[in-house]
Every structure is written in structure tokens, then in C-alpha cells.
Backbone as CSV, one residue per row, in Angstrom:
resi,resn,N_x,N_y,N_z,CA_x,CA_y,CA_z,C_x,C_y,C_z
1,MET,0.845,-1.164,0.000,0.000,0.000,0.000,0.887,1.221,0.000
2,ILE,0.537,2.137,-0.803,1.382,3.294,-0.989,0.565,4.540,-0.705
3,GLY,1.172,5.523,-0.099,0.449,6.709,0.287,0.683,7.931,-0.564
4,GLU,1.406,7.838,-1.650,1.611,9.014,-2.474,1.529,8.612,-3.943
5,ARG,0.607,9.212,-4.690,0.354,8.821,-6.077,1.522,9.066,-7.003
6,SER,2.358,10.067,-6.724,3.425,10.439,-7.646,4.487,9.366,-7.812
7,ILE,4.553,8.388,-6.938,5.572,7.359,-7.064,5.168,6.246,-8.016
8,PHE,3.923,6.222,-8.441,3.445,5.157,-9.318,3.823,5.407,-10.772
9,LEU,4.226,4.342,-11.453,4.452,4.408,-12.894,3.115,4.419,-13.623
10,ASN,2.160,3.680,-13.087,0.788,3.728,-13.587,-0.148,3.443,-12.425
11,LEU,-1.371,3.852,-12.575,-2.348,3.729,-11.501,-3.730,3.651,-12.122
12,LYS,-4.502,2.617,-11.767,-5.868,2.539,-12.280,-6.846,2.402,-11.119
13,LEU,-8.019,2.960,-11.330,-9.044,2.955,-10.287,-9.476,1.544,-9.947
14,LEU,-9.773,1.338,-8.686,-10.225,0.065,-8.175,-11.498,0.339,-7.385
15,GLU,-12.562,-0.330,-7.713,-13.873,-0.022,-7.130,-14.152,-0.701,-5.785
16,VAL,-13.440,-1.762,-5.463,-13.769,-2.515,-4.246,-12.551,-2.676,-3.354
17,GLY,-12.811,-2.911,-2.099,-11.760,-3.278,-1.176,-11.460,-2.241,-0.122
18,ALA,-10.959,-2.738,0.995,-10.538,-1.898,2.112,-9.393,-2.600,2.811
19,VAL,-8.651,-1.839,3.568,-7.530,-2.400,4.312,-7.562,-1.850,5.737
20,ALA,-7.246,-2.713,6.698,-7.164,-2.295,8.094,-5.691,-2.120,8.446
21,PHE,-5.358,-1.052,9.155,-3.974,-0.842,9.564,-3.935,-0.070,10.867
22,GLY,-2.970,-0.411,11.693,-2.737,0.300,12.935,-3.860,0.195,13.956
23,GLY,-4.769,-0.733,13.778,-5.853,-0.908,14.724,-6.798,0.275,14.827
24,ILE,-6.835,1.125,13.785,-7.683,2.317,13.855,-8.810,2.297,12.831
25,GLY,-9.188,1.123,12.394,-10.284,1.025,11.444,-9.816,0.664,10.054
26,LYS,-10.731,0.809,9.095,-10.437,0.448,7.715,-10.464,1.680,6.830
27,GLU,-9.644,1.627,5.778,-9.625,2.676,4.766,-9.865,2.031,3.411
28,LYS,-10.512,2.756,2.530,-10.854,2.255,1.212,-9.630,2.216,0.292
29,ILE,-9.488,1.113,-0.421,-8.471,0.999,-1.464,-9.068,1.672,-2.695
30,THR,-8.395,2.687,-3.219,-8.965,3.442,-4.334,-8.362,3.094,-5.689
31,SER,-7.122,2.554,-5.683,-6.441,2.293,-6.956,-5.432,1.170,-6.798
32,ILE,-4.954,0.675,-7.939,-3.900,-0.334,-7.977,-2.908,0.091,-9.052
33,GLY,-1.614,-0.154,-8.821,-0.642,0.307,-9.800,0.704,-0.366,-9.696
34,LYS,1.701,0.271,-10.320,3.056,-0.259,-10.425,4.055,0.815,-9.998
35,ILE,5.088,0.395,-9.251,6.195,1.285,-8.899,7.476,0.737,-9.502
36,GLY,8.484,1.574,-9.622,9.774,1.096,-10.077,10.508,2.109,-10.913
37,ILE,11.473,1.605,-11.661,12.283,2.409,-12.559,11.913,1.976,-13.978
38,PRO,11.387,2.881,-14.807,10.966,2.491,-16.151,12.076,1.769,-16.922
39,PHE,11.713,0.655,-17.534,12.591,-0.167,-18.373,13.731,-0.841,-17.614
40,VAL,13.722,-0.767,-16.278,14.762,-1.427,-15.489,14.137,-2.489,-14.591
41,ALA,13.272,-2.071,-13.675,12.655,-2.999,-12.730,11.398,-2.360,-12.163
42,SER,10.435,-3.210,-11.794,9.190,-2.694,-11.216,8.505,-3.768,-10.387
43,VAL,7.551,-3.330,-9.584,6.698,-4.221,-8.804,5.262,-3.825,-9.113
44,ASP,4.459,-4.809,-9.525,3.070,-4.584,-9.924,2.100,-4.862,-8.785
45,ASN,0.871,-4.460,-9.000,-0.263,-4.769,-8.120,-0.116,-4.223,-6.712
46,LEU,0.423,-3.008,-6.605,0.483,-2.334,-5.311,-0.787,-1.519,-5.118
47,LEU,-1.311,-1.540,-3.927,-2.576,-0.884,-3.632,-2.359,0.545,-3.156
48,TYR,-3.188,1.448,-3.640,-3.161,2.844,-3.190,-4.335,3.059,-2.237
49,VAL,-4.009,3.490,-1.027,-5.005,3.775,-0.001,-4.877,5.251,0.342
50,GLU,-5.930,6.000,0.084,-5.927,7.438,0.354,-5.595,7.678,1.820
51,GLY,-4.652,8.583,2.077,-4.330,8.950,3.448,-3.207,8.170,4.091
52,MET,-2.712,7.113,3.448,-1.581,6.371,4.022,-0.348,7.262,3.999
53,LYS,0.420,7.233,5.057,1.613,8.070,5.145,2.895,7.256,5.137
54,CYS,2.779,5.959,4.904,3.974,5.120,4.845,3.775,4.043,3.785
55,ASN,4.864,3.408,3.425,4.855,2.357,2.420,4.951,1.006,3.106
56,LEU,4.094,0.099,2.742,4.145,-1.253,3.279,4.291,-2.212,2.108
57,LEU,5.503,-2.697,1.905,5.779,-3.606,0.800,6.158,-4.966,1.363
58,SER,5.634,-5.993,0.787,5.870,-7.344,1.248,7.137,-7.924,0.621
59,LEU,7.968,-8.563,1.436,9.137,-9.252,0.901,8.727,-10.316,-0.103
60,SER,7.641,-11.015,0.184,7.198,-12.067,-0.731,6.782,-11.493,-2.081
61,GLN,6.304,-10.263,-2.102,5.932,-9.629,-3.359,7.168,-9.422,-4.238
62,PHE,8.277,-9.026,-3.652,9.523,-8.895,-4.406,9.991,-10.267,-4.895
63,CYS,9.953,-11.264,-4.009,10.392,-12.610,-4.385,9.502,-13.208,-5.475
64,ASP,8.205,-12.943,-5.403,7.281,-13.435,-6.437,7.586,-12.846,-7.806
65,HIS,8.239,-11.682,-7.835,8.609,-11.029,-9.087,10.067,-11.332,-9.471
66,ASP,10.640,-12.383,-8.875,11.995,-12.866,-9.190,13.113,-11.906,-8.822
67,TYR,12.906,-11.052,-7.811,13.990,-10.200,-7.339,14.830,-10.976,-6.332
68,ILE,16.096,-10.644,-6.265,17.027,-11.255,-5.330,17.258,-10.253,-4.205
69,MET,17.006,-10.686,-2.976,17.130,-9.795,-1.824,18.252,-10.290,-0.924
70,SER,19.141,-9.389,-0.559,20.279,-9.715,0.282,20.271,-8.778,1.488
71,PHE,20.289,-9.352,2.693,20.216,-8.572,3.928,21.474,-8.761,4.772
72,ASN,21.857,-7.708,5.460,22.795,-7.816,6.567,22.306,-6.866,7.647
73,LYS,23.090,-6.656,8.709,22.591,-5.846,9.818,22.455,-4.359,9.487
74,GLU,23.029,-3.914,8.363,22.990,-2.500,8.009,22.119,-2.161,6.818
75,LYS,21.957,-3.096,5.871,21.253,-2.742,4.640,20.630,-3.948,3.952
76,CYS,19.808,-3.645,2.971,19.193,-4.640,2.100,19.466,-4.204,0.666
77,ILE,19.926,-5.139,-0.151,20.148,-4.874,-1.569,19.161,-5.719,-2.360
78,VAL,18.460,-5.066,-3.275,17.494,-5.762,-4.117,17.995,-5.687,-5.558
79,LYS,18.119,-6.865,-6.187,18.587,-6.954,-7.569,17.573,-7.698,-8.416
80,THR,17.637,-7.444,-9.723,16.798,-8.185,-10.651,17.372,-9.589,-10.828
81,LYS,16.608,-10.467,-11.449,17.095,-11.828,-11.663,18.296,-11.859,-12.599
82,TYR,18.552,-10.758,-13.309,19.712,-10.644,-14.195,20.900,-10.000,-13.479
83,ASP,20.810,-9.885,-12.154,21.856,-9.346,-11.285,22.078,-7.846,-11.452
84,ASN,21.083,-7.139,-12.003,21.139,-5.671,-12.069,20.593,-5.107,-10.771
85,SER,21.230,-4.089,-10.240,20.779,-3.477,-8.999,19.472,-2.718,-9.216
86,PHE,18.459,-2.992,-8.388,17.185,-2.272,-8.408,17.280,-1.125,-7.403
87,PHE,17.576,-1.439,-6.139,17.811,-0.417,-5.134,18.497,-1.015,-3.918
88,MET,19.068,-0.130,-3.084,19.700,-0.496,-1.839,19.087,0.378,-0.754
89,ILE,18.764,-0.222,0.363,18.180,0.535,1.463,18.922,0.232,2.759
90,LYS,19.046,1.245,3.603,19.698,1.071,4.893,18.657,0.822,5.971
91,GLN,19.068,0.062,6.969,18.193,-0.208,8.093,18.170,1.003,9.012
92,HIS,16.968,1.347,9.495,16.794,2.480,10.398,15.723,2.116,11.414
93,ASN,16.080,2.123,12.693,15.133,1.765,13.764,14.478,0.414,13.521
94,ASN,15.292,-0.561,13.131,14.843,-1.933,12.911,13.897,-2.085,11.716
95,LEU,13.856,-1.098,10.826,13.065,-1.161,9.603,13.957,-0.818,8.422
96,TYR,13.601,-1.340,7.272,14.275,-0.961,6.034,13.369,0.036,5.332
97,GLU,13.805,1.285,5.279,12.987,2.361,4.731,13.411,2.674,3.308
98,ILE,12.446,2.656,2.388,12.705,2.920,0.975,12.121,4.273,0.602
99,ASP,12.911,5.104,-0.038,12.393,6.346,-0.592,12.046,6.068,-2.043
100,LEU,10.803,5.708,-2.294,10.378,5.283,-3.623,10.412,6.407,-4.638
101,ILE,10.288,7.632,-4.193,10.351,8.760,-5.128,11.756,8.857,-5.718
102,ASP,12.797,8.577,-4.919,14.165,8.608,-5.417,14.429,7.533,-6.458
103,LEU,13.673,6.442,-6.463,13.851,5.384,-7.459,13.590,5.894,-8.864
104,ARG,12.716,6.860,-9.010,12.307,7.354,-10.327,13.244,8.414,-10.884
105,LYS,14.212,8.877,-10.094,15.110,9.953,-10.549,16.275,9.397,-11.328
């Protein structure tokens, strides 16, 4: 689920669905789309929920798209199945935080 539309490569309206997060109720899923770097690597079928302020990406979603993920105590490196680098993220407060807007630059 992504909270900012500008990071999507494409986005199409979705009429049904809701997601619960943070124990504060449910929010409507308004769209579905793709993030990534054009012509290099991408992840499809990500849900857009109006008002989300953080990104929640599943490790299994990357693995299902044949990405190779390598972790150590400081960072995570994600590569395509052709061994091309997709992105690298550093661990911060026990989370791996991705700036998806920077992926498109």
C-alpha cells in the first residue's frame, strides 16, 4: 500500500476493497498500480489507499517477481534476476525504509 500517487508508474481505479492498519479502522483501497524504474525494474499490483503516510511492501511480493534480496545488519540490496541493482536501502530503527520517489530519478 502506498500513500503518495506520484511514485506510481501507472495507476488505475479500483472499485472494491478496504484495508485495516494500525488498529484504527479500515480505509478504502482506491487504486492499484506499479512502482519502479521504467525499463529497469518494477513491482506490480500495489494498492493505493488514500491517506496512508507510509509504504508497506511485502518481501514475498519482491520474491514473487523474481527479485534477489540480500540482507545484513545495516542494509538490504534488491537486484533483478539478471543481477542488475534495483535499489539499496539502509536499516533504520529496525526497519528498512525505501524512498520510492528517489527510485524514479
